[in-house]
N, C-alpha and C positions, 0 to 999 in steps of 0.2 A: 714313184714315192721312195724316198730314202730315209734311213734312220740317222739321226744326229745325236751322238752321245757326247757328253761333256763331263769332265772331272775337274774340280778345283780344290785348292787347299787353303786353309786358314789356320794360323797358329798363334798361341799365346806364349808369353815369356815373362820372366822376372827381370827387373833392372836393379842393379846394386851400385851404390856409391860408398866407397870405403867399407865394403862388406855389408852395408845395411840396405834393406829393401827401400826403394823410393817409389813415388807415384809416377808412372810413365808420362801421364798427362802434363805434369809439371815441366817436362823437358820436350814437349811437342810431339810425343808419340801417341798414336791411336791406342785406345784402351778397350778392354772388355767392359760390359756393364759392371763387373766386379773390378773397380778401377785400380786395384793394386796390380792387375795383370795388364801388360802390354799386349797388343794384338796387331797382326798384319794379315792382309788378305791378298792372295794372288788371283789374277784373272783365270777363269777356267780355260782348259784346253780341249780341243777335239781329238788330240792324239796324246800318247804317253809323253813323247818328247816335248810337246808344247806345254802340257800341264806342269812338267818338272822344270822346264826352263823358266816359265812364269814364276814358279815358286822360288827358285834359287835367286832370281833377280831381286825380288822384293826382300827376301831374307837377308841377302848381303847388303842391300841398301840400309836395312835396319842395323846390321852389324857395324857398318861404317858410321852411321849417325850416332850410335852409342859410343863408339870409340872417340869420335870427335868431341863428344860432350864429357869425356872422362868417366864414362859409365861402363859397367860390366853387364853384358847380356848373359843372363844365367839360364841355361837349359840343361844343366848337368844331369839331374835326375828326374826332372819334371815335377818335383814337389819340394816344399820346404815347410818349416814351422815358424810361427810367430807367437809372441807373447800375447796374453789377453789384452794388455794395454795397447799394443800395436793394432790388434784386430779391432779394438773399439774405435781407434782413429779411422780405420778404413770404413767401418760401418757408419760412423758419423758423417763422413764425406759422401757416402752413397745416399744415405737417407732411407732407402729401401732397396730390396733386391727382388726383381720380378722373375719368378721361376716358371710362370705359366707356359712359356714357349719351349721349355725343355721337357720333352716327352720320353717315355720309355715303353718299349713294346711288351715288357713283362709286367703283368698286373700286380705283382707283389712288391714292385719297386715304387715307393712313394717319396718324392723329393722332400716333402715336409717332415718325413720321419727319419731322414738321414742327417748326420752331422759330421763335421770335421773336427769337433772339439776333442781334445785329449783330456780325459777325466781320470783323476786319481783320488780315490777315497772321497768321492762326491764333490771334488773341487776341480774346476777347469784350470789346467796347468798351461795349456797351449792350444793353438789352432793350426791345423794343417791346410796348406794351400797347394793347388796343383794347376799345371798348365796343360792345355789340350791341343791336339791336332785334329781339326775338323775337316772331314772329307765331304765335298759337295757332289751330289749325283744329279744329273738331269739327262733325260732322253726323250726324244720326240720323233714322230713320223712327220716328215716334211714333204709337202706336195708343192711343186713349182710349175706354174703354167706361163709359158712365154708366147706372146703374140707380136707379130711384126706389122708395122704400118708405115706409110709414107707421110711425112709432115711437110707441107708446103708453106712457105712464108711469103707474105705479100707486103708491099709498101704502097701507101696512097700517093697518087699523082694528081695534082690540081690542074685543071684545064679551064682557062677563062672562056666565057661565052660573050661574044660581042654583038651588039645590035646597033647598026648604024655607026660602026666605028667606036662605039662606047662600050666599055666592059660593064655588062649588066649583071653577070652572075658567074659562079664557078661550078664546074662539074668535077666530081671526084671519081677517078678510076683507080684500079689497083693493079700494080705490076708485080708479077712473080719475081722474087729476088733470090730465093734459095729453096732447096729441097733436101730433106734429111730422111734417112732410114732410121726409124725409131723402134726400140723393143719395149714392150710393156710386160712387166713381170708381176704375177700374182702369186704370193706365197702364203700357204696355210699350214699350220702345224697342230699336232695333237699330242698331248702329254702321254708318255708310255709308263710313267711311274704311278701305277695304281697302288692301292693299299696292299694287296697281296704281294706285288713286286717289292714294295718298300720293306715289308716284313721279311721277305725271303733274302734280300740283300743284307739287311741288318743281322739276321741270324747267321749268314755266311761270314760276314765281317767279324762277328763275335767269335765264331768257332775257329776261323782260319787266320785272322789277323790280330784281333785284340788278345787272344790267348797267348800270342808270341811276345807281346809287349806290355802285358799287364804289370803294373807297378808292384813292388814287393811290400808296399804299404796299403792299408785300407783307406781309400780316398773317396769322398762323397761323389765326385763327378767322374771318376774313372772306373766305372762299372759297365758291364755289358748292357746293350740295348738302348742307349741314349740317342735321341735324334731330335731334329727340329725341322719343321716344314718351312719351305722357302716360297717367297712370292712368285718366283719364276716357274713354279710347278714342280720343282725337284725337292730334294731334302738334303740335310746335312747330318752325317754320322758323327756323333760327338763323344764317343767313349775313349778314343785313343789318347794317350799322353803325348806331349811334345817334349822330347828330351834328346840327348845325343844319340841314343839307340835308334829312335824313329827317324831322326834326321839322316843318319847313315843309311837307313833302309827305305828312303823315300821312293826309290824306283820300284821296289817290291810292293809297297803299299799302293802306289798309283797303278802299277801293272795289274794287280789283283782287282782293283776297283773297276778298271776298264773291262776286265774279263767278265765281271758281273753284269755290266750293261750289254756287252756283246752277246751274252747268253740269251738275251731277250729275242734274238733273231733265230735261235735254234728251234 
């Protein structure tokens, strides 16, 4: 039995044309559910090098695509503000925003009670938007059973049967034509990300990683404890901002993430 750990990265970004925010989907970019944010997802890696290489490949593909379209990919601070009018345009195009999948391990954090509105004397003056760096964690115990067998292949041979010099029937015989050594593999896996493991990793990420990159603005989605469960059995840590600082420190973030999964073997 062997442990298989994977870490993957997903990032959100702003796109600007002549300084103004544009909808990434209008230019063929993938988007978050909050469609003013562009999004790209790298394949997970089983090593630090693989996870980081996968991330940089997709990131620079997005950079080149934006450049070719005459757009600026903005990740300078990881947040910006828009007017209420611009925010209304975004919300009209969305129709609704589903927040059910975004969870927080801390019971006092309720997404429906949080807002990015900038209120001055009872009037909304602006809305803050932020871009996130999401870290995917998965870990499983893998059991692989290999059995070997010999596979023989035969071809039919037709032999006519004659009675009194007349072909009356045919008899089918089979002639061996080849022989192969075949391996049969049976693979079974068990998810190691239990609820206590999930909480432990998120608490560690909050204390040792998020605390280093916490934005200097109060932002609805950039708070400790956010995560989302994934269909593959792992989860996504969603608190980190995506900005120039976190981009520069991708190795440190990925290294720490793998360390958390490797600690499951201790």
